[in-house]
N, C-alpha and C positions, 0 to 999 in steps of 0.2 A: 785699325781705323781702316774707317768705310771712308771710299772714295768718295762718292758724292757729298758726306759732312767735312770733308778737307777741301773739294771744292767749293764749299759755298762759304767755308772758312775765308779760305782765299779770298771770295771776292769781297768780302766784308773788309776784309782788312785793305785790300787796294784801292776800296772807294774810300777810306782815311786817311789811307796816305798819297791818293790824289789830291784831297779836298785841303790836307795838310802844306803841300808843298804848289799845290796851282792855284786854290783859292779859288778866286772870282776872272782869274785867266794869268795865262803865261807872257804878262805887259812888256817884256824885252823880246821873245818870239814871232810876236802877233808884230811890233811895229818895226821888225827887220823883213822875213819871211812873209812873200803873198800867200794868199789865200788859198791859189791853186799850186805851188812851186809841189814840186815833187822834188825827191830825190831816193837815191842807195846806200844801205849803211851797213857798219858792221860791230859785231861786240865781239871782243878779241881778249883773250887772260895775257895777263902781262907778266905771270910766276906761273911754277907747275902748281897740279892740285888736284883736287876732284871735282868738277862741278854740280853743280844742284841747283834745282830755281829759274829754270829755263821756260817750263809752263807759266811761270808766278810771271816772269819778267815778259813772257808773249801775251799773256793776260792782261797786262798793264797797259800796252800800247793799243791792244783790241779795245778798250775798256774805254781811252778815251779819240780812238776813232778805226772804225772796223775795215776803214777801206787798208789800214796798214796791213805789210804781208812778213811775218816773222814766220824765216824757214830755219829750227833747230839743226844744227852741222852735228851733234849729236848726242845723245842720249842723258838722263840728269844718270850719277853712278860713275859716269867713265873717269879716266883719271883723263888730266887736259897737260900739254906743255906752256912753254912760256910764248907766246904771239901766233898761237891757237887760233882761228878762226870756230867760235863757240855758234854763232848765229849769224843769218844775213835779214837784213829789213830792208823794205823799199814801200814806198807812197808818199802821204802829203807829209811833208817836211815839216811841217807844224808840230807835228802829233808823233813828229817822233823825237824831236827836239826834248817838246813839252815832256814827253814820260820818261825819256831818258833819266837822269836822278834816281826818281822811283824805283825803276823795274833795276835800274843797276843796285839801289839801297839791298832789293832782296836779294839779289843774284849772288851776291859779292857777300851777302851774310851769311847766307845759306850756303853757300861753295866754301869759306871758309870752317863751317860748321864739318862738313864732310869732309874736309880736307885733313881736317886735323884728327876728327876720328878714325879716318885711315891711319893715321900715320902709329894709333895706339894699335887700331886692331892689326896691324904689322907686325909690330913688338909683341903683344900678346897671346901669337899661336895661336893653340886651341882652343882658352880660354875666351868666353863671353863677354864683348864690351859690351855695358847699358850705359843708358843715360840716366836725368835723376829729373826732379823736378828746378831745380835751378835753373829756370827758364827766364825770357823777356816778356812781362806781363801781355796777354792776348799772341804771340808767336810760337804757343806752345807745338803746337798739332806742328807747323811750318818746320821748325826745327826738330822736332821728334823725326818727324819725313826725312830732314838732312842726315841727323844721323844714321839712320836706315841708309841712307846711298854712301856712305861711308862705311857701310860693312858691319857697322854697331847693331843693337838691337834696341826696342825702349821697353826701359820699366812701366812702372804705371803709368797712365797717365796724369791721374791727380788725386786724390781723397778718396772718391767715391768708386776705384776700381778696384781696389789690393789693399790689402792689410798690411800695414806696417807700425809695427809698436813700437817706439823711439826713445829715446830715454827721460826727455818727457814726460812721455806717459807712464813709463817707469817710476819714475820718481812723484809721479799723482798715484798713482795706483799703490804705491810704496812695497815696489819688487816684478820682478820679469812675471812671476807665478801666477800673482793675481791680473794682474795684466790679460798674460793667455787665457787666466780663467773668464774675465769677463770679453775675450771673442770667440771662447768656447759657447758661453750662453748664449752669446744675440744671434752667431750665424752656426752652431751645432756642425761646424765644419766645413758649411758649404763655400766658403774664401779660404785660399792657401792661406796660411801665416808666416808674418812672417815676421822676427824679434830681430832689434838692434843688441849689440853684445860691444860693449867695451872693454871688460874687465873676461879674463877664464872664469871666475864665477859665476858672473853672468850667463854665458855661452853654458855654463853644466846647467844651470835654471832654464833654457831656452830648451836645450833638450831633452830634460827631465819634462817641461810643460809639454814635449814632443812637435816643436815648429816643423814646420816644413824646408824651409828656410831660413838661415841664421847669417845678419850682417853683420861683417866684422870690421868695426870704424877706427879709425886709426891705432890699428895695431902695430906691430913693429915686426918684419918678415919672421923674424924669431917665434914673436909669440902666435901669431900668422900659421906658422907650420904646426903647434901644437894645437893651435883651434881647430885646424883643419882633420887632423888625424882622433881627435873625440867623434867630431860630426860625420866622418865617413866610416867611423864604426858605427854610429848611430843612424848611419844612412839617413841623413841629412846634407841638404843643399848649401854650397854655402857662398857668398859674396863678400868682398873685400871692396871698401869704400872709403876716402878721408885720404889727403894729402897725396892723389896718386898723381905720377907726373912722366913723363917720355924717360927720364932718367930713372927712375924705381919699377915703371910696369914690367919689366921682363923678369925682375925677381920676385915680384910680388905673381907675375903669373906661374913662377916654377912651385909654388909652394903645392899645389895642387888645388886650388881653390875653383870654385864652376864658374863665377863672375867675378867680375870687377865693373861696379859704377862709377862713373868719373863727371862729379859737375861740370867743369872745367869745359869739354864739349861745347857746351851752352854758353856758359856763361862768360868766358875768359876767349872763344876763339878768335881770332882775328881774320877780319875781313881776308877774301882772297880778291887782288888788285885785276877788276876786269876796267877796260873802257871801252865804248862805243867811239865812232867815227864813223864821219860822214864821208863817202867815199868817190861821187859824182851827185852831178843835181840834173835835173831831164826836165826840159824848156816846156 
């Protein structure tokens, strides 16, 4: 993922978030807080986790008022403890209060993804944890960034950058072999080929089709071991997916699988509890 592309996407998302939240103006803050009032504030985490999205939070405040100073105390990807201060702010009080919710929404959501990813990575050992396309529309690049901050890696960004033959492709093509043949004709080996398999019969078909990777979907640990044994013999990489959680990830990782992809990293991560607090005002 190119950094400049991520930055541009982030700026656009922030503009949308502020348009949605602030609209024509923060009527509460503008009525209470003088335009020339200055303040100091902190952003503090209220539970243990992994932080992600500090630069996004900073950009929110700078978009509102470039006079706001935002100083990160740690870097994205760092572990944090309950009560730890992760950023300090100073400047126009109106801008700090107006940007608070949008900044925290990004920071809490992305940190929640990084935190959950970290938990899976710790349980999986040497097995690579991957995300999926099960993301909130419009937030995919940021959510996949958060996965990387948690120690995971990114699967394909979308339908455009990697081939994955799934069950419905197989159904319409009338079999794995025909689906694979279609990809071979279209790309002539220029795109890595991954095939989803739900049964041992489909695994054998994918091996016969010389897939580069086989996604073993919703298989029991016992079936996973059998499938992985065949794939290793054929020197084909394997990926397990479907129904993966923190209770079974260790057992799945021990099967010898190369990758485990987990939709829950992005679609079910609980937001990390983070707050902003004004600590002093300047006359």
